[in-house]
N, C-alpha and C positions, 0 to 999 in steps of 0.2 A: 267586660272586665272593668272592675271598679277602680277608683284612683289608688287606692292602699295595694291592689295587688299589682298594678302597673308601677308603682313607685318601687315594689319590693323588687320586682324584676328589672328595672333600671338599676338599682342599686346592686343588684347581684351581677349583672351585666358590667357595670363600671368596675366592680372590683375584680371580678374574674379577667377580664382584659387586660388590667392594669398588672395584676400577677403573672399573667402568661408573657406579656412584654417584659417585665422584669426578669422573669425566669431565663427568656431567650437571649437577652443582653448580658445578663450574668455569665451564662454560659459560653457566649461569644467572647467576652472580655477575659473570663479564666482559661479558655481554650487557648485563645492567642497568646496570652502570657506565657502558659506552659510551652508553647512552642518557641516563643522567644529565648526563654532560660534554656530550652535546650540546644538553640544554637549558640547563645552567649551566655554562658554561665556565670561569667565574671560580672554580669549585670544584675544578677539576681535581687539585691537588695533594692535597686532603683525601681526595677520593674514590679516587685511586689507593692512598694509603696504606691506606685501608680495604679496599680490594678486595685488595692483595697479603696483608694480614693474613687476611682471610677465606680466601682461597685456600691459604695457608699451613696452615690449620687445617683446611680440607677434605681437604687432600692427606695430613694426618697420619693419618686414620683408614684408606686402603688400606695405609701403611706398619704401621701396626700390625697390621691385618690378615694381612698377609704375614708377620710375625714370629710372630704366633700361629698361624696355619695351618702354619708348618715346624716350630714346636716341636710342635704336636700329630702332625704328621707323622713326626717323628723319632722320637716315643714309641709311636705305633700302629703305623706302616707300616714303620718301619727295618727 
């Protein structure tokens, strides 16, 4: 396996695993928020605000992973 193929494989693994982790995290946060709103509907606004902030922070990880993976791919596999 040449260096370009290994770099492409590493890039795809990094991006795929970051997306998988973010998907699981988003699902957990959203599910728990819906459960909390079902228990205490009067806190809906606060819960949604906290959920959107959490989802934004969770989604930052795969974006950073994509940027770093493609930077490394450009240096190694280009």
